[in-house]
C-alpha positions in Angstrom: -16.5 55.7 -21.4 -15.9 55.4 -17.7 -14.2 58.7 -17.2 -16.5 61.6 -16.2 -17.2 64.4 -18.6 -16.0 67.8 -17.4 -17.4 71.2 -17.9 -15.4 74.3 -18.8 -16.9 76.2 -15.9 -13.8 75.3 -13.8 -11.5 77.2 -16.0 -13.7 80.3 -16.1 -14.2 80.4 -12.4 -10.5 79.8 -11.8 -9.7 82.9 -13.9 -12.4 84.9 -12.1 -11.0 83.8 -8.7 -7.4 84.7 -9.7 -8.5 88.1 -10.9 -11.0 89.0 -8.3 -10.1 86.9 -5.3 -13.7 86.7 -4.1 -16.8 84.6 -4.1 -19.9 84.0 -2.1 -17.9 82.1 0.6 -15.6 84.9 1.8 -12.5 84.2 3.9 -12.1 85.4 7.4 -9.3 87.5 5.9 -9.0 88.3 2.2 -5.5 87.5 0.9 -4.2 88.5 -2.5 -5.8 86.1 -5.0 -2.4 85.6 -6.6 -0.9 84.4 -3.4 1.7 87.2 -3.3 1.1 87.9 0.4 2.3 84.4 1.3 1.9 84.3 5.1 -1.1 86.7 5.7 -3.7 84.9 7.8 -6.5 83.3 6.0 -9.0 80.6 6.7 -10.4 78.3 4.0 -13.2 75.8 4.1 -12.5 72.1 3.7 -15.3 69.5 3.3 -14.6 65.8 3.7 -17.0 63.3 2.2 -16.0 60.9 5.0 -18.0 60.4 8.2 -17.1 59.8 11.8 -15.1 62.9 12.8 -16.1 66.0 14.6 -16.0 69.3 12.7 -13.0 71.4 13.8 -10.8 74.3 13.2 -7.4 73.0 12.1 -5.4 75.5 14.2 -7.0 74.1 17.3 -4.7 71.0 16.8 -1.0 70.9 17.2 -0.4 69.8 13.6 -2.8 72.4 12.2 -1.2 75.2 14.3 2.3 74.2 13.2 1.2 74.2 9.5 -0.6 77.5 10.0 2.6 79.0 11.4 4.5 77.9 8.3 1.9 79.1 5.8 -0.6 81.5 7.4 -3.4 79.2 6.4 -6.1 77.8 8.7 -9.0 75.5 7.8 -12.6 75.0 8.8 -12.8 71.2 8.6 -16.3 69.8 8.1 -17.2 66.1 7.8 -20.1 64.2 6.3 -23.2 63.6 8.3 -25.8 61.4 6.7 -25.8 60.2 3.1 -23.0 61.2 0.9 -25.0 61.1 -2.4 -27.6 63.4 -0.9 -25.0 65.8 0.4 -23.3 65.9 -3.0 -26.6 66.5 -4.7 -27.4 69.4 -2.5 -24.0 70.9 -2.9 -24.2 70.6 -6.7 -27.7 72.0 -6.9 -26.9 75.0 -4.8 -23.4 75.6 -6.3 -22.3 76.4 -2.8 -18.9 74.6 -2.7 -16.3 75.0 0.0 -12.8 76.0 -1.0 -11.6 72.4 -1.0 -13.5 69.1 -1.3 -12.2 65.7 -0.3 -14.4 63.5 -2.5 -14.4 59.9 -1.2 -17.0 58.1 -3.4 -18.6 61.3 -4.9 -15.7 62.3 -7.2 -17.3 61.5 -10.5 -20.5 63.3 -9.6 -18.6 66.4 -8.5 -16.3 66.4 -11.5 -19.2 66.0 -13.9 -20.9 69.0 -12.2 -17.8 71.2 -12.8 -17.1 71.5 -9.1 -13.3 71.3 -9.4 -10.7 73.4 -11.2 -7.8 71.9 -13.2 -4.6 71.9 -11.2 -2.0 71.4 -14.0 -0.8 75.0 -14.2 -0.9 75.5 -10.5 1.2 72.4 -9.9 3.7 73.4 -12.6 4.2 76.9 -11.1 3.9 76.2 -7.4 4.1 72.5 -6.8 7.6 71.0 -6.8 6.7 68.7 -3.9 3.4 67.8 -5.6 5.4 66.8 -8.7 7.9 64.8 -6.6 5.1 62.8 -4.9 2.6 62.5 -7.7 4.8 62.7 -10.8 5.0 58.9 -11.3 1.2 58.8 -11.1 0.3 61.7 -13.3 -0.7 59.5 -16.3 -3.1 57.7 -14.0 -4.6 60.9 -12.6 -5.3 62.7 -15.9 -8.9 62.9 -17.2 -9.3 60.8 -20.3 -11.2 63.5 -22.2 -9.1 66.6 -21.7 -5.9 65.2 -20.2 -6.0 67.5 -17.1 -5.5 66.8 -13.4 -8.4 67.8 -11.2 -7.6 66.2 -7.8 -4.8 64.7 -5.7 -5.4 61.1 -4.6 -4.4 59.6 -1.3 -2.6 56.5 -2.6 0.6 57.8 -4.1 3.0 55.3 -2.4 6.7 56.4 -2.0 9.7 54.2 -1.7 9.5 50.5 -1.0 6.1 49.0 -0.2 5.5 48.9 3.5 2.8 46.4 4.5 1.1 46.6 7.9 2.0 44.1 10.7 -1.5 44.6 11.9 -4.8 44.4 10.1 -6.5 47.7 9.0 -8.5 46.2 6.2 -11.4 43.8 6.0 -11.8 40.8 8.3 -14.2 38.8 10.3 -13.5 40.0 13.8 -14.2 37.9 16.9 -14.0 38.8 20.6 -10.9 37.4 22.1 -12.8 35.9 25.0 -14.5 33.5 22.6 -11.1 32.2 21.4 -9.7 32.0 24.9 -12.8 30.1 26.1 -12.1 27.3 23.6 -8.3 27.4 23.9 -7.5 29.4 20.7 -8.8 27.0 18.0 -7.9 27.5 14.4 -11.0 29.0 12.6 -11.0 29.0 8.9 -14.6 28.6 7.5 -17.7 30.6 8.0 -19.5 27.7 9.6 -16.7 27.3 12.1 -16.8 31.0 12.9 -20.5 31.1 13.7 -20.5 27.7 15.4 -17.9 29.0 17.8 -19.8 32.2 18.5 -23.0 30.2 19.1 -21.3 27.9 21.5 -19.9 30.8 23.5 -23.2 32.7 23.5 -25.0 29.6 24.9 -22.4 29.4 27.7 -22.5 33.2 28.3 -26.0 34.5 27.5 -25.5 37.8 29.2 -22.7 40.4 29.7 -23.1 42.6 32.7 -26.8 41.8 32.8 -27.4 42.6 29.1 -28.0 40.0 26.4 -24.9 38.8 24.6 -24.9 39.7 20.8 -23.6 37.0 18.5 -23.0 39.1 15.4 -23.7 42.6 14.4 -23.6 44.5 11.0 -23.1 48.2 10.1 -25.3 47.8 7.1 -28.0 50.2 8.2 -25.6 53.2 8.3 -25.4 55.5 5.3 -22.4 54.7 3.1 -21.6 51.5 4.9 -24.0 49.1 3.2 -20.9 47.7 1.5 -20.0 45.9 4.7 -22.9 43.7 4.0 -22.1 43.3 0.3 -18.4 42.8 0.4 -18.0 39.7 2.6 -19.3 37.5 -0.2 -16.3 38.2 -2.3 -13.9 37.8 0.5 -15.4 34.5 1.6 -14.9 33.3 -2.0 -11.2 34.2 -1.9 -11.2 37.6 -3.6 -10.0 41.0 -2.4 -12.1 44.2 -2.3 -12.6 45.0 -5.9 -16.0 46.7 -5.2 -19.0 45.3 -7.0 -17.0 42.7 -9.0 -14.8 39.7 -8.7 -12.0 39.6 -11.3 -10.6 36.3 -12.6 -6.8 36.2 -12.1 -6.2 34.4 -15.5 -8.8 35.9 -17.9 -9.2 39.2 -16.1 -13.0 38.9 -16.7 -15.0 40.9 -14.2 -18.2 39.3 -12.7 -20.7 41.2 -10.7 -20.9 39.9 -7.1 -24.7 40.6 -6.8 -26.7 37.5 -7.5 -23.8 35.1 -7.4 -23.8 31.8 -5.5 -21.3 33.5 -3.2 -23.7 36.2 -2.3 -26.6 33.7 -1.8 -24.5 31.5 0.4 -23.4 34.5 2.6 -26.9 36.1 2.9 -28.5 32.7 3.6 -26.0 32.2 6.4 -27.1 35.5 8.0 -30.7 34.4 7.6 -29.8 31.2 9.5 -28.0 32.9 12.4 -30.8 35.5 12.6 -33.3 32.6 13.1 -31.0 31.3 15.8 -31.1 34.6 17.6 -27.5 35.4 17.0 -27.9 38.5 14.7 -28.5 41.8 16.3 -31.9 43.0 15.2 -30.7 46.6 15.2 -28.1 45.9 12.5 -30.2 47.7 9.9 -31.5 50.6 12.1 -28.8 51.9 14.4 -26.5 54.8 13.6 -22.7 54.6 13.6 -22.3 56.0 17.1 -24.7 53.3 18.5 -22.8 50.7 16.5 -19.5 51.7 17.9 -20.9 51.9 21.4 -22.1 48.2 21.1 -18.6 47.1 20.0 -17.2 48.8 23.1 -19.8 47.4 25.4 -18.4 43.9 25.6 -21.6 42.3 24.4 -20.7 41.8 20.8 -18.9 38.5 19.9 -18.4 39.0 16.1 -18.7 41.4 13.2 -17.3 42.1 9.7 -15.7 45.4 9.1 -12.7 47.1 7.6 -10.4 48.1 10.4 -10.5 51.8 9.5 -14.3 51.8 10.0 -14.1 51.0 13.7 -10.9 52.9 14.7 -12.7 54.8 17.5 -14.1 51.7 19.1 -10.7 49.9 18.8 -9.0 52.8 20.6 -11.6 53.0 23.3 -11.3 49.2 24.0 -7.5 49.5 24.1 -7.7 52.4 26.5 -10.1 50.4 28.7 -7.3 47.8 29.1 -9.5 44.7 29.0 -7.8 42.6 26.4 -10.4 39.8 26.4 -13.1 42.3 25.2 -11.0 43.4 22.3 -11.3 41.8 18.9 -9.0 39.7 16.7 -9.2 39.6 12.9 -9.7 36.3 11.1 -9.4 35.5 7.4 -12.6 33.6 7.1 -13.6 31.8 3.8 -16.4 29.6 2.8 -14.6 26.3 2.6 -11.2 24.8 3.4 -8.8 25.2 0.5 -9.9 28.7 -0.5 -6.9 31.0 -0.4 -8.0 34.2 1.5 -7.2 37.5 -0.1 -8.3 40.0 2.5 -5.0 42.0 2.4 -5.0 44.5 -0.4 -2.2 44.3 -3.0 -0.4 47.6 -3.9 -2.8 49.7 -5.9 -3.6 53.2 -7.0 -7.0 54.9 -6.5 -7.4 57.9 -8.7 -11.0 58.9 -7.8 -10.7 59.1 -4.0 -8.9 62.4 -3.8 -9.0 66.1 -2.8 -9.3 69.0 -5.1 -9.8 72.8 -5.2 -13.4 73.9 -6.0 -14.5 76.5 -8.5 -15.5 78.7 -5.5 -12.1 78.7 -4.0 -11.0 82.2 -3.0 -7.3 81.8 -3.5 -6.2 78.6 -5.4 -2.6 79.7 -5.3 -2.5 79.9 -1.5 -4.2 76.5 -1.4 -1.9 74.8 -3.8 1.1 76.2 -2.0 -0.3 74.9 1.3 -0.6 71.4 -0.3 2.9 71.6 -1.7 4.2 72.6 1.8 2.2 69.7 3.3 3.9 67.3 1.0 7.4 68.2 2.2 8.7 65.0 3.8 9.2 66.7 7.2 5.6 67.6 7.2 4.5 64.2 6.1 6.4 62.9 9.1 4.6 65.5 11.2 1.1 64.4 10.2 1.9 60.7 10.8 4.5 60.6 13.5 4.3 64.0 15.0 7.1 65.9 16.8 10.4 64.2 17.6 10.9 63.5 21.4 7.3 64.5 22.0 5.1 62.0 20.1 7.9 59.7 18.8 11.6 59.1 19.3 14.6 58.1 17.1 17.1 55.5 18.1 20.8 55.4 17.4 20.1 53.7 14.1 17.7 56.3 13.0 14.6 54.2 13.5 11.4 55.8 14.6 9.7 54.3 17.7 7.6 55.1 20.7 9.9 55.5 23.7 7.2 55.6 26.4 3.5 55.3 27.0 2.8 59.0 26.6 4.1 58.9 23.0 2.0 55.9 22.2 -1.1 57.4 23.8 -0.7 60.6 21.6 -1.5 58.3 18.7 -3.8 55.7 20.2 -5.9 57.6 22.7 -8.9 59.0 20.8 -9.0 62.4 22.5 -5.3 62.9 22.5 -5.1 62.0 18.8 -7.8 64.6 18.1 -6.0 67.2 20.1 -2.7 66.7 18.4 -4.3 66.4 15.0 -3.5 62.9 13.9 -7.2 62.2 13.6 -7.7 65.1 11.3 -4.6 65.1 9.2 -4.0 61.3 8.9 -6.2 61.0 5.8 -8.3 63.0 3.3 -5.4 65.3 2.4 -2.8 65.2 -0.3 -0.4 62.7 1.2 2.0 59.8 0.7 0.2 56.5 0.2 -0.3 54.6 3.4 2.2 51.9 2.5 5.0 54.3 1.7 8.5 54.2 3.1 10.3 57.5 4.0 13.6 58.3 2.4 15.4 57.3 5.6 13.9 53.8 5.5 11.3 54.3 8.2 7.7 53.4 7.5 5.5 56.4 6.6 2.7 55.1 8.8 3.6 54.3 12.5 1.3 51.3 12.2 3.5 49.8 9.5 6.7 50.2 11.6 7.7 46.8 12.9 9.3 48.2 16.0 6.1 50.1 16.9 3.9 47.1 16.3 6.0 44.8 18.4 6.3 47.3 21.3 2.6 48.1 21.2 1.4 44.6 21.9 -0.3 44.1 25.2 0.0 41.0 27.3 -3.3 39.8 25.7 -1.9 40.5 22.2 1.2 38.5 23.0 -0.8 35.6 24.4 -2.9 35.5 21.3 0.1 35.7 18.9 1.9 33.0 20.9 -1.2 30.7 20.8 -1.3 30.9 17.0 2.5 30.7 16.6 2.9 34.1 14.8 4.7 37.4 15.4 2.1 39.8 14.0 -1.6 39.7 13.4 -1.2 40.0 9.6 0.6 36.7 9.6 -2.8 35.0 10.0 -3.6 36.2 6.5 -2.2 35.2 3.1 0.0 37.7 1.3 -1.8 39.4 -1.5 -1.4 38.4 -5.1 -0.4 41.0 -7.6 -3.3 42.7 -9.4 -2.2 45.4 -11.8 -5.8 46.7 -12.1 -6.5 47.0 -8.4 -8.8 48.2 -7.2 -11.7 47.9 -9.7 -13.9 50.0 -7.5 -11.8 53.0 -8.4 -13.0 52.8 -12.0 -14.9 56.1 -12.6 -18.4 55.7 -14.1 -19.8 58.6 -16.1 -22.9 60.0 -14.5 -26.0 58.9 -16.3 -24.1 56.2 -18.2 -25.6 52.7 -18.5 -22.9 51.4 -16.1 -23.6 54.1 -13.5 -27.3 53.4 -13.8 -26.7 49.7 -13.4 -24.7 50.3 -10.2 -27.4 52.5 -8.7 -30.3 50.2 -9.5 -28.3 47.1 -8.4 -27.5 48.7 -5.1 -31.1 49.8 -4.6 -32.3 46.2 -5.2 -29.7 44.9 -2.7 -30.7 47.5 -0.1 -34.3 46.4 -0.5 -34.0 42.7 -0.7 -30.9 41.7 1.4 -32.2 42.9 4.8 -35.6 41.3 4.0 -34.0 38.0 3.2 -31.8 38.1 6.3 -34.5 39.0 8.7 -37.3 36.8 7.2 -38.2 33.3 8.0 -35.8 30.7 6.6 -38.8 29.0 4.9 -39.3 32.1 2.8 -35.7 32.7 1.8 -35.8 31.0 -1.6 -38.9 32.8 -2.6 -37.4 36.2 -1.7 -34.1 35.2 -3.5 -36.0 34.3 -6.6 -37.8 37.7 -6.5 -34.5 39.5 -6.1 -32.9 37.6 -9.0 -35.9 38.3 -11.2 -35.5 42.1 -10.6 -31.7 41.9 -10.9 -31.8 40.0 -14.2 -33.8 42.8 -15.7 -30.8 45.0 -15.4 -27.9 45.1 -18.0 -25.5 43.1 -15.9 -23.7 41.8 -19.0 -23.1 45.3 -20.3 -21.7 46.4 -17.0 -19.4 43.4 -16.8 -18.1 43.9 -20.3 -17.3 47.6 -19.6 -15.5 46.8 -16.3 -13.6 43.9 -17.9 -12.4 46.2 -20.7 -11.0 48.8 -18.2 -9.4 46.0 -16.1 -7.7 44.6 -19.2 -6.6 48.1 -20.2 -5.1 48.7 -16.8 -3.3 45.4 -17.0 -1.8 46.6 -20.3 -0.7 49.9 -18.6 -3.5 52.1 -20.0 -5.1 54.1 -17.2 
């Protein structure tokens, strides 16, 4: 019920593409549609439903040029601007699909529209590396209705699980100057977090002549409203399962919206807003403005997933002012709640990349993907070139031997130029927590030697103050959740579950900002109005469906 229905258009268009090798989106050079002319130059289009990156030509990066020399293939890379649902709707209505689409949260909609071709035959004939990497996950990738594979996910972990010494997931972040001011206190609860920020803001009302901002949210940015929704579940001791919290014993899924946890979180934001601690532009500024505020030194706290603010983090690191950088904290509602911010190992089958029905040469594309999945190329897209962007010690361990190697990864412009920014995600790839066959971490950020050597004097002072070796030690280790994550459960377009999700999100977008920014005396009235609307929706039906899928996954049925 939760798997999207597929149309047969994909098969027909694939045959057409293989026979004719043409479509409305013509290549800069037209290769054989059967892929016989393996290294003839060709440029394909690649659309990513992920924001925050500049459009680019892959060959203008070192990684893209290297892969082009291996395959003859170049890419026009285009990234989301604005709302993803709107973009997907326009794409579907027009039928104007790029050659390859990285779906992010729009997979079900695109699949239901017949935007992707099945990959099974292509993988069988041209994909030995695809089979090596994704083979153990094929059963989780197949469509429930026709048993075919339509896309390649980003979470196919290889080797032993390699957790990050640092925090790239969700956390309540706090400017280090706040912790330093009060001699690095232990902060556990939400009240302690905001009390500390308030005390610091009162002592330091301005930064470089501008008003100090106590707390800021990214909730006004398209596709980032979840950063306002998700803290409720984290504060209550749950990981990011999307719209639900799953009981560890019964495996029952309960919608977060309308819970006591959500009310407590939103009411706290209402309280700090009344105290002048919440940035009033939290629901109106764009992402560039948000990131600029984080790098300005004015913001004392925010909630985000680390990957959402990578550019700001790199800019702050480059600026070299440790006190203005941020530290992650595993904040919960009350003492005694076990934090679960760190994700357990999981598999996401609907955040993936696939070949569209308009693709000019599916064979060349699948061959490129297969080549990309050779381990030496997976090292290239994560670590780069030996002795240029990383080194290898006498024990075979990867590390950064000098500041130039580190900057190639950490400096925003250098990372873009080399290609780490463009090839680090949104492609067929090893999962981020993978280990290479030689025992090195797939991701440099997960390599202990890299983490330890990367710490600045400010980092070391922070770690020493809290008696830890790495930032992730502040957080509890994740508990095993065989279903994780529940947000990857695909909802059929137009199904009662999908309609519930849309209407519930619409209600939250309407009411949550109003409750936060309104007078505290009016909060309960607005909450009651919100609940009256929410209770009109089929929450019980949605919970029952998600619970069934969670229990099926626990039983090994994906």
